[in-house]
N, C-alpha and C positions, 0 to 999 in steps of 0.2 A: 401531504401526499408527496411533495418534493423530497422531504427528509427521508421518508421510507423508501424512496427509490434510489437513494445514494448507495454506492457500493461500500462494503466493509472497508475499514482502514487498511490501506495497502501496506504490505510488509516493507520494512526498510531493507534496501539492498546494500550489502557490504562487499566490496571488491577485494579479493585476496589472490595474490599471484604465487603459485608454487613453482619453484625453480630447481632444476637439477641438470647436470650435464649428461646424466645417464638416461637410457631409453626405458620404456615400460617393461620390456622383458626382464630387467633387473627386478627381482622379486619385491624388494621394499618399495620401489617406484610403482610397480603394478598394484601393490597392496594399497598405496595411497590413492591411486586413481580409481580402482575398482571397489575398495571398501571404505577407506577413511572419509573421503569427500562425500560420498553418498550417505554414510552414517551420520556425519555432522549435519547434513541437510535434513535428514529424516528426524533427527532430534529437534532441530529448530522448527520444523514444520508442525510440531505438536502444539505450539502456541501461535504460530503464524506471524509473529512479530518481526522476524528477521529472516532474510534469505541471503545466501552467499553466492556471489558470481565468481566462480573459480576460473582463473586463467592458468591452464596447465602448460607451463613453459618448460617442458622436459626436453631431453635429447639435445642439449646444448643450445637451445634457443636464446637464452640469456647468459648463462654461465657454462663453462666447459667442465668436464669431470674434474673433481677436486676443487672446483671454484665455489662450491656451495657455501662453505663456512663464511668466506669473505663476502659472498653475494648477499647473504642474509644480514651480515654485519653492516654492510654499506647501504642496505635498503634497496638493492637491485631486485629483490623479491621479498615476500613476506614470510614464507614458510618453506621448509625444505627437509630433505633427508640428507644429513651431513655424514660423509664417510670419515668417521672419527679416526680410523686407522691411518689416514694420511696426514694427520695433524698432531703428531706426537709432541711437537714444540709447544703447542697451545693447550692440548688436551692429553697430557702424558699418562693419566691414570687409565685411559681407554686402550692403552697398549697391553694391558695385563694379560688378556687371553692369548696374545701372540707370544708372550714370554712363558707360557705354561702349556705347550703343546702336549699331545698324547694324554689329554685329560678326559674329554667326553665328546661325543658326537651330538649331544642333546642341546640344540640351539636354544630351545625354550628355557631350559635350566640355566644356561649361561646368561641370557638376557634378563631373566627375572632376578637372578643373583646380582647382576649389575644394578638393577633398579633398587634392590634392597640396600646395596652398598651406597648408592647415591643418596638414600635417605639417612643412613647412619653417619656417613661422612659428607654431609651436604656442603659444608663450606669448601672442602677440598675439591669436590667434583664441580661445584658451581663456579669456581674461580675462573676457569677458562671460558665458560659460557658468558659470565658477566663481562669479561674483558672483550668479548666479541659481540656484545649487545644482543644476546639471544637467550631464550629460555628453552631448555631441553625437556622434552615431555616423556619420551620412552626410548630405551636402547633396543637394538636388535642386531641381526647379522645377515650376511649374504652367503655363508658357506656352512654346510653341515659336516663336511669332511674333505680334507685335502688329500690328494694322492699324486704320485709321479706318473706322468705319461711319457712314453718314449717310442721311437721307431723300432727299438730292439727290446727283446724280453729282459726283464729284470727279476731276479729271484731272491737276492740277498742284499743286505745292507752294504756289503763289500763291493757289490757290483756298481755302486754309485761313484766310487772313488775315481777321480780323474775325469769324470764326465763334465760337460758344460750343461748346466741346468738353469733354465729361465725361471725367474720368480719375481713377485712384486717385492718392494722394499722390506716390509715387515717379515717376509719369509726368507730373505737372503741369508740370515744367520743359520737357519736350518740347513741350507744347502752347503755352506762352507764347513759346517760341523761334520758333514758326511765325507769330507775330503774332495768335494766337487768344486768346480769353479762356478760361482754364481753370476748369472747374466740378468741384469735388470730388464723387466719386460712388462707388457700389459696385454690385455685381451685383443686389442686392435692389431697388434703386431704378431701375436702368437702363431697363427696358422702359417704365415710366411716364414717365420723364424724356424719353426719345426720342419717345414717343407724344404727349406734351403740349407738346413744344417747350421744355422747361426748358433743354435744350441741343440743338444742331443736329447733333451728331455725337459719337462716343465712341471712345476707344481701348480696344479689346477684342481677343480672340483667337477663333479659329474655334470651339473647343468651347463657349465661353461664348455666342457669337453664336447658335449653333444650339440649344444646350441650353436657353437662357433665351429663345429666340425673339426675340432683339434685332433680327434681320434682317427681322422682320415690319414694324415701324415704320421701320426703317432698312435698306432692301434693297441699298443701294449700298456695296460694299466696296472701299476704297482700300488696296491692299497696299503699305504703306510700307517693309516689310522691316526694321522695328526689330530683329527677331530675338528670341532666347530670353533668359531670365534665371534666375539662381539666386534662389530666393525661399522655400525651405522646408528644414527640417532635422529629422531624426529624433533625439529626445533622450529621456533617462531621468533621473529624479531621482537625484542622487548618493547620498543616504542609502539609497534603495531598492536601487540597484545594489550598493553596498558590502555590503549585507546578504544578497545572493543567493549560493547555492552556486556554486563555480567553474564547474561544468558548465553551469549556467543562464546565468551571465555570458557564457560562450563562445557559447552558442546565441543569446543576445540580440544580441551584437556581430557574430557570423559572418554573420548574415542581413541586416544593414543594407544592404550593397551590393546584394544581390538585391532588396531593397525599392525602391531607386532604379531598378534595371533594370526592375522590373515597372511602376514609375510611368512610365518613358519609353515602354514599350509601350502603356500606357493613354493616354498623352498623344498619341501618334501616331494611335491609333485614334479618339480623341476629336476630334482636329483634322479627320480625314477625315469622320467622321460629321457634325460641325457644319457644315462647308463644304458637304457634299452636301445636308444638310437645307435650308440657306439657299437653295441653288440650285434644288432641286426643289420645295420647299413655298412658298417666298416669292419665287421668281424673281430671286434676287440676281444682280447683275452685278459682276464683279470687274475692277478696273482696277489695273494694276501701276505703281507710281511709277517713273519713269525713274532711272537711276543718277545722272544730272546733278542731278535734284531731290533725291535722297537725300543727295547730297554737300552741296547747299545747306542742307538741314535740319541735317545733322550739324555743319556749321561755324557755323550760326546758334546752336548751343548754346554757343558760346564755349568757354572752358577748363573745361568741366564736370568732366572726369575729373581734370585736374591741380589744380583748385581743391579737389575732394574730397580728393585725396591730401595737399595742403598743409595743409588743415584738420586732418586726422588725424595727419599728421607732427607737428604742433604739440602734439598730445595724447600724444606719445611712442609712437605706433604706426608701424610701418614701411610706411606706405601707399604711398609712391612706389615702393619696391622691389617691393611686391606688385602694383601696377599694371603695372610693367614685365614682371614674370614672367608675369602673367596674359595680357597681350597677346602676349608671345613664345610662350606655350603655344597661344593661339588660332591664330596664324599657322602654327606648327609642326603643329597639328592639322588644317590644311587650310582654315581660315577665311580669307576675303578681306575684312577690315574696310574699310568705305567710308572710314573715317578711322582713322589710327594714333594712338589717344588718348594713348599714352605718348611720342610723338615730336613731335606737332604743337605 
């Protein structure tokens, strides 16, 4: 009788800490909290052997923005969304989409193409991750399309010449190619910088413009059609992963693709929300750059992609082959690049 009254074997609890300097409104972070962790829990609940106690250390609780890569490497946290875009020194192949602007606004196509390239050129892509003691599970991005916002209307490519334009590091070459002065910036400083004239325009995206009210001091939106970029990746500390039971490892990896898909949904909704808020609350006006001007801007960038490829080829990475495969995949996926970066 005593034996039959005992409870079923309790599930083993595994503690995992998710670290990021960014807050949940950043779509990839929100997708982790709202989709990924619950999906992993749901998969593990099918057997009831394991449960994960998630410590959601977001918004700079443990690491500041851009500190995620090092944080996972050093074991300050177990799992993270790493902003690959800010780690070109250690993860140079993830710069690719920033070297091929005006290609596509399809974030899903870009991310899945990167995933395919990670498989084909696994040694090259894994080099940086192995050096930082982590396993990358799926790439994604934070931007569906960049545009220039400004306190004054912009109608042509030539209007940008001589302006001071704020941009993040990877976007600065785009600014200087337009004959403008690039000012390094970030979202935290953008509203004040636009409001006080530190710069006269900025390269941002719809969700950021609406969410951070950037279109209040800069209500004119110049849709340049730069397109989307791969800029983030879901990673886990290698030592932590190796120490997990096989069932938990499977749940952790099985749901990485779904995390990306959830991010794309949030990205699309965020873009619609941001643009609608700019139009309704701040009376923003949207002007679309002509294809002719987009082509002028694209060619003003010189051999941006091929120079990137040659630099990384010299380091022993198959960057030129990756560039060709990437652009082939973009065209095969329905994209119509304003410039064929692998051929020009």
